[in-house]
C-alpha positions in Angstrom: 96.2 -155.6 229.4 98.0 -158.4 231.3 99.2 -160.1 228.2 100.8 -157.0 226.8 102.8 -156.4 230.0 103.8 -160.0 230.0 105.2 -159.9 226.5 106.9 -156.5 227.0 108.8 -157.9 230.0 109.9 -161.0 227.9 111.0 -158.8 225.0 113.1 -156.5 227.3 114.9 -159.5 228.7 115.5 -161.2 225.4 119.0 -161.0 224.1 118.2 -160.1 220.6 115.3 -159.2 218.3 111.8 -160.6 218.7 109.6 -162.2 216.1 105.8 -161.9 216.6 103.4 -164.1 214.7 100.1 -162.2 214.3 101.5 -158.7 214.8 98.2 -157.2 213.6 98.0 -153.5 214.2 100.7 -153.5 216.8 98.7 -154.0 220.1 101.7 -155.8 221.5 104.5 -154.9 219.1 104.2 -151.1 219.7 104.6 -151.4 223.5 107.5 -153.8 223.0 109.2 -151.3 220.7 108.6 -148.4 223.1 110.4 -150.5 225.7 113.4 -150.7 223.4 112.9 -154.1 221.6 113.5 -154.6 217.9 110.4 -156.4 216.6 109.8 -158.3 213.4 106.2 -159.3 212.6 104.2 -161.5 210.3 100.5 -161.2 209.8 98.0 -162.5 207.2 95.7 -159.4 207.3 96.6 -156.5 205.0 94.1 -154.2 206.7 95.6 -154.8 210.1 99.1 -154.2 208.8 97.9 -151.0 207.1 96.5 -149.8 210.5 99.9 -150.6 212.0 101.6 -148.5 209.3 99.2 -145.6 210.2 100.1 -145.9 213.9 103.8 -145.8 213.1 103.3 -142.5 211.3 102.2 -141.1 214.7 105.3 -142.5 216.4 108.1 -142.1 213.8 110.8 -142.9 216.4 109.5 -146.5 216.4 109.7 -147.0 212.6 113.2 -148.4 212.8 112.3 -150.8 215.6 109.3 -152.5 213.9 109.5 -154.4 210.6 106.2 -156.1 209.6 105.3 -158.1 206.5 102.2 -159.8 205.1 102.5 -163.5 205.1 101.3 -167.0 206.1 102.8 -168.1 209.4 103.0 -171.7 208.0 105.3 -170.6 205.1 106.9 -167.2 205.7 110.7 -167.3 206.0 112.6 -164.2 207.2 116.1 -165.7 206.8 117.3 -164.7 210.2 117.0 -166.0 213.8 115.5 -164.5 216.9 116.1 -164.8 220.6 112.4 -164.8 221.2 109.5 -165.9 219.0 106.0 -165.0 220.1 102.5 -166.3 219.1 100.2 -164.3 221.3 96.4 -163.8 221.6 95.2 -167.1 220.2 96.9 -166.7 216.8 97.7 -170.5 216.9 94.0 -171.3 216.9 94.0 -170.4 213.2 95.9 -173.6 212.5 93.1 -175.9 211.7 94.8 -179.2 210.9 97.8 -181.2 212.1 99.6 -180.4 208.9 99.1 -176.7 209.5 100.6 -177.0 213.0 103.6 -179.0 211.7 104.4 -176.5 209.0 104.1 -173.5 211.4 106.3 -175.2 214.0 108.9 -176.0 211.4 109.1 -172.3 210.6 109.5 -171.5 214.3 112.4 -173.9 214.5 114.1 -172.1 211.6 113.6 -168.7 213.2 114.8 -169.5 216.7 118.3 -168.7 217.7 120.2 -171.3 219.7 118.8 -171.2 223.3 115.9 -169.0 222.1 112.3 -169.3 223.4 109.0 -169.8 221.7 106.3 -168.3 223.9 102.6 -168.6 223.1 99.2 -168.3 224.7 96.0 -170.2 223.8 92.6 -170.2 225.3 91.6 -173.5 226.9 88.5 -175.2 225.4 85.4 -174.5 227.6 82.9 -177.4 227.6 80.0 -175.1 228.2 80.9 -173.2 225.0 81.3 -176.3 223.0 78.0 -177.6 224.1 75.9 -174.5 223.3 72.9 -174.7 221.0 74.0 -173.0 217.8 70.5 -171.5 217.3 70.5 -169.7 220.6 72.4 -166.5 221.2 74.8 -165.9 224.1 74.4 -162.3 225.3 77.3 -160.3 226.5 77.7 -156.8 228.0 77.6 -153.8 225.7 81.0 -152.3 224.7 82.4 -149.5 222.7 83.4 -150.6 219.1 86.2 -148.6 217.5 84.1 -147.5 214.6 80.5 -148.3 215.5 80.3 -146.7 218.9 78.5 -148.4 221.8 77.1 -151.7 220.5 74.8 -154.4 221.9 76.6 -157.7 221.6 75.7 -161.4 221.3 77.4 -164.5 220.0 76.3 -167.8 218.5 78.5 -170.9 219.1 78.6 -173.9 216.7 81.2 -176.6 217.5 82.4 -179.0 214.9 83.4 -182.0 217.0 85.0 -183.9 214.1 87.4 -181.0 213.2 87.6 -179.5 216.7 86.8 -176.1 215.4 84.5 -173.7 217.2 82.7 -171.3 214.9 81.5 -168.1 216.5 79.3 -165.5 214.9 79.7 -162.2 216.7 76.6 -160.0 216.2 76.9 -156.3 217.0 74.1 -153.7 217.0 74.9 -150.0 217.4 72.8 -148.5 220.2 72.2 -145.3 218.2 71.2 -147.2 215.0 70.1 -150.8 215.6 69.4 -151.3 211.9 73.1 -151.0 211.2 73.8 -154.3 212.9 76.6 -156.4 211.5 78.2 -159.8 212.1 81.8 -161.0 212.4 82.6 -164.7 211.8 85.3 -166.4 213.8 86.7 -169.9 213.6 89.0 -171.2 216.3 90.7 -174.6 216.4 90.2 -176.1 219.9 93.5 -177.4 221.3 93.2 -179.3 224.5 96.1 -178.8 226.9 97.7 -182.2 226.7 97.1 -182.3 222.9 99.0 -179.0 222.4 101.9 -180.1 224.5 102.1 -183.4 222.6 102.1 -181.5 219.3 105.1 -179.4 220.5 106.9 -182.5 221.7 106.5 -184.5 218.5 107.7 -181.5 216.5 110.9 -181.1 218.4 110.1 -178.8 221.3 110.3 -179.1 225.0 107.9 -177.2 227.3 110.0 -175.4 229.9 107.3 -173.3 231.5 103.6 -173.6 231.7 101.3 -171.0 233.3 97.5 -170.6 233.8 97.6 -166.8 233.6 99.8 -163.8 232.8 100.9 -163.5 236.4 102.7 -166.8 236.2 100.1 -168.6 238.2 100.0 -172.4 238.0 98.1 -174.1 235.2 95.1 -175.8 236.8 91.8 -177.4 235.9 90.0 -174.1 236.0 92.5 -172.1 234.0 91.0 -170.6 230.9 94.3 -169.8 229.2 97.6 -171.7 228.9 100.8 -169.7 228.6 103.5 -171.9 227.2 107.3 -171.4 227.0 109.1 -173.9 224.8 112.6 -174.5 223.5 113.6 -176.4 220.3 115.4 -179.6 221.1 118.8 -180.1 219.5 118.6 -182.4 216.5 120.5 -185.7 216.9 123.3 -186.1 214.5 
């Protein structure tokens, strides 16, 4: 995946340990550790962290390079600073209010070493998704689910314009047993590009790089992801 390679390169160039918000089961952390980085991670999901622990049993040489803890990214404090703080794969879209954003960014400031970078990626709101009829399914190609095998897949989109939250119901039906269908709910805050940059600015960060993909292409009107590098401004005394 392009995002994994992107973050691995950043981690190998960082002069110090890396903090990853939303470490999950190690999709990005494990490759970073294999490349030699020391990774600390925070995640809200105990099942995902349990899966990471199982994966580390298969690669015991990485156990000393990855430290993960369960916690809320708005509140968790690790009492150390990092050369690089990451918030990959839309983890920031789980901040649903301005207060949530402000609390999280305050924790980032506490964890960044002087001169360190905060790097994140967020999907760009797509008007066609926000305007979908919530009663009509959007069909997508079949794919192989990690536990259910090949599944038929469709989504329902319901956008709350007042709160700027897109609610997605992901319905999956195993090809071999359609009666065993199941649904996964998802709620993503929709941050528009200028809005997110302003939130960073008014919480003490300067955007130093902005890309529209993981190949460092320019951010343009048709970009569906924004990859943002930010630094914390020095506080005035």
